C-alpha positions, -999 to +999 in steps of 0.1 A: +002+000+001+032+022+003+026+034+034+022+029+072-012+034+091+003+057+116+006+081+079-031+085+082-028+103+113-005+130+097-020+163+093-010+189+065-004+225+078-043+233+081-047+201+103-062+182+077-061+144+071-057+121+044-095+113+055-109+147+064-095+151+024-113+130+006-146+133+029-142+170+017-140+163-018-166+138-018-146+105-028-162+078-016-143+052-031-111+069-012-126+070+024-143+036+022-107+023+015-090+046+040-113+034+070-102-003+061-066+006+074-072+027+103-090+032+137-121+048+131-107+074+157-089+089+124-124+105+117-126+120+147-097+144+144-103+176+135-087+203+114-077+239+127-115+253+116-125+230+141-139+204+115-136+169+114-143+141+085-177+140+091-185+176+100-168+185+068-186+157+049-217+170+061-214+203+050-204+198+013-238+178+014-217+142+006-240+118+018-223+089+006-197+098+026-216+101+052-228+069+052-198+051+046-184+067+078-219+066+100-216+024+093-182+024+107-191+042+140-222+056+144-213+078+173-199+102+145-230+118+147-227+133+180-193+148+171-190+189+169-167+219+162-155+245+188-186+264+190-202+233+197-222+229+164-231+194+155-229+180+118-271+184+111-265+218+121-244+228+097-263+204+071-292+223+081-275+256+076-260+248+043-296+237+029-283+198+027-318+184+029-308+145+020-283+152+047-302+160+075-328+139+069-304+108+071-290+122+099-322+124+116-330+089+108-296+080+127-292+105+152-320+101+185-320+134+196-294+153+177-318+180+168-322+193+199-284+197+206-276+235+205-247+258+197-225+276+220-250+305+214-281+284+222-291+282+186-303+249+173-307+235+140-341+251+136-329+282+140-303+279+115-322+263+089-356+289+096-327+319+094-315+308+058-350+301+047-347+263+039-383+251+042-379+215+035-353+211+063-376+235+086-403+205+081-379+177+086-368+191+116-402+198+130-417+164+120-386+144+140-385+169+174-420+196+175-408+202+207-378+223+198-399+253+181-398+271+214-363+264+223-345+300+225-314+310+220-289+332+242-311+361+225-340+343+236-350+347+202-369+314+187-369+298+153-398+322+144-375+353+152-347+339+129-370+331+100-389+368+104-350+384+096-349+361+062-375+362+032-389+332+028-429+335+039-434+293+038-408+289+067-427+316+088-460+298+079-448+266+090-434+274+121-465+290+131-485+263+119-463+238+149-468+263+174-493+295+170-480+304+208-445+316+191-461+344+170-464+362+206-426+352+225-401+376+230-367+376+232-346+392+257-352+426+246-389+422+248-394+421+209-416+396+189-415+384+158-435+412+147-408+440+156-383+419+138-399+414+109-407+452+108-371+463+115-360+441+089-384+454+065-399+423+054-435+435+042-450+402+031-442+385+065-455+414+086-485+412+068-484+372+075-480+380+111-507+405+115-532+384+098-528+360+120-553+352+150-544+355+182-514+380+175-506+407+201-502+439+176-493+462+205-464+446+223-442+474+241-404+459+239-380+465+264-369+497+244-407+514+248-411+510+214-441+493+190-440+475+154-451+507+141-424+528+164-396+505+145-413+513+113-411+553+118-380+549+131-366+533+105-387+553+079-400+522+066-434+543+054-452+511+033-444+489+067-458+514+087-492+519+069-503+485+068-494+483+106-517+514+109-541+495+087-543+470+112-549+489+145-514+489+156-504+522+178-473+541+188-464+530+224-474+566+234-506+562+232-512+529+246-516+526+283-493+500+302-511+475+313-491+458+348-474+428+343-482+395+357-452+390+381-464+353+393-466+345+354-435+358+344-419+343+373-432+306+361-423+312+326-387+322+336-388+288+358-402+265+333-377+278+302-346+270+335-361+241+341-362+231+306-328+243+296-312+227+325-327+194+309-311+199+279-280+210+291-277+173+311-288+156+285-262+166+260-237+164+292-246+131+291-243+125+255-210+140+250-198+122+283-207+086+263-194+097+232-159+108+246-159+078+268-159+052+238-133+075+219-110+069+249-115+035+247-106+030+213-075+052+221-065+034+247-069+000+226-046+020+200-020+025+230-018-010+241-015-023+206+015+001+201+028-007+234+026-047+221+043-040+185+067-020+205+077-050+228+078-072+202+103-050+182+121-046+213+126-084+216+138-089+176+162-063+187+175-076+213+182-110+197+202-093+169+220-074+191+230-105+210+237-121+179+259-094+166+277-091+203+287-130+204+298-130+169+322-102+169+341-116+195+351-144+168+355-118+143+389-095+150+404-097+117+442-107+112+449-108+148+459-142+153+494-160+151+495-177+111+518-205+126+536-217+157+568-195+146+547-165+148+535-167+183+554-140+205+564-149+236+540-149+268+511-159+240+492-187+239+482-206+204+447-194+196+450-162+217+448-130+198+480-111+197+462-076+211+445-094+241+468-074+259+459-042+248+434-013+261+416-009+229+409-051+231+401-053+267+373-023+262+361-043+235+355-076+251+341-062+283+317-038+263+310-063+239+305-088+271+280-066+291+260-058+259+252-097+252+246-102+288+216-078+290+204-082+255+199-121+269+186-113+300+157-086+281+149-121+256+146-141+286+120-114+304+103-110+273+094-149+263+088-153+299+068-127+315+031-121+301+018-085+311-021-082+311-023-042+325-018-019+306+003+007+335+022-028+341+034-029+309+038+003+301+067+000+330+084-029+320+086-012+287+102+015+302+127-003+320+134-025+291+139+004+269+167+017+295+184-016+290+181-019+254+195+021+251+226+009+273+234-022+253+232-004+221+256+023+238+279-006+249+280-023+211+285+011+203+313+016+225+325-019+217+330-015+177+348+020+184+371+006+204+376-023+177+383+007+150+412+017+170+430-022+162+415-029+128+429+004+112+467-002+125+486+030+117+457+048+104+441+062+136+425+095+117+405+069+105+391+056+139+389+091+154+371+103+122+343+073+131+345+078+166+333+114+161+306+100+134+292+072+159+295+096+190+272+128+177+250+104+164+242+084+201+243+111+220+217+131+195+195+102+196+198+096+229+195+127+244+165+136+216+146+103+233+158+116+272+136+147+262+106+131+250+104+109+279+111+141+306+081+157+286+057+127+286+066+120+321+055+155+329+021+153+307+012+121+327+020+140+360-004+168+350-026+141+334-029+124+372-034+160+384-064+167+365-079+128+373-074+137+408-092+171+406-121+158+385-127+129+412-123+156+441-147+177+425-171+159+400-202+161+420-202+197+425-202+207+386-213+194+355-195+213+334-163+212+357-161+171+348-166+178+315-139+200+307-117+175+328-129+146+302-119+171+276-087+176+292-081+138+297-087+130+262-068+155+247-038+144+267-047+109+256-048+111+224-007+121+215+005+108+181+037+096+197+053+094+232+086+079+247+083+051+279 
């Protein structure tokens, strides 16, 4: 295939993975192929714009891509960007009706999830005039018609800002009470429609049964006050025909404090319920992702352990063979044996480079053999214990590599004879490579230990304060997940 599975997690300067680009371009064939060779968690990796592969496919209206990704993991419909925007919300904003219908079929309550500004998918679809999508959302979740954003505005408030009178009609049919609901500034849909200059929509609202035409907002204005203020003479004329008066001619009625309080309590209750449900769903999704990431970590540890065993065997083989491969250091005949040297004994056995070679080579051999024995004799199940064992074994392998390198460099001074400059050159090159490699690895180990310590503190803090706040628990889970989801770490 030409690449490793790990390459699929690589991101370009925009933070986009190969799967993200394929999903954005609508290449369902490539997406289907990529999913085969990587864990589904790849689909959850977000680009710098906050979108993941599933989200960008929804934005582009690539239904076939969404079906492939959803088949791999149904939880992807619950992913969201940095503004808490779901894929359904984005598709609804863009007017992709087929995508919206597909996501509504697969997601149980995804339609009720609001963005960080409080707007639901219905708000966005209504604002952009997508009547087919509005109908689909109302059919799936009729209760969301009264949901308000942080400005206190309903989907009808958003619809009257647009130009599609059919959307306004659908919302009023769904819940006639919407027509008189006010936002945080006391504006009804009639106020908003008047300010935006939507003549047909204003007429539609005025012709509805039960519409309150004389509502005064918190700025002390009725709809006709707004029309005159913005010099909208056509709308002002229509309002006068329907009996709308200026605020200064209307006697204000005392407000029903008990009724307002009851409505406020009801709104808070609904808001808390939806937030709790959203938090529960988000927590469940994050736990699922964390489990998949944990599986990746375990598989990576197993691969590292297997690789270490192979490397240990190779080092042991090299170290064992090296002692018998010293070239030209034995007497060719009994006559050439130096005084005090036995037959079969290396001529340079008493020299310092050879002593360094034999000692370091032997230590590297026995360390490698010890690693092989441990690896083939001990079975570790728990991930933490496996990681600890891997950390110890790694350090032993570092030591074995350093020792075998020193043995090689010592032997080079014997092999080159009088050409000492060549041995010095080899020693310099070897020292630079080994020091830079081990130095980099030590840096990664230290960084990983620091991050692990921070993660432990986050978990402990979450356990101590989790019962006091849903938001705190949610933040802790997010930080833990971000710390766990790393492309590379050293043990």
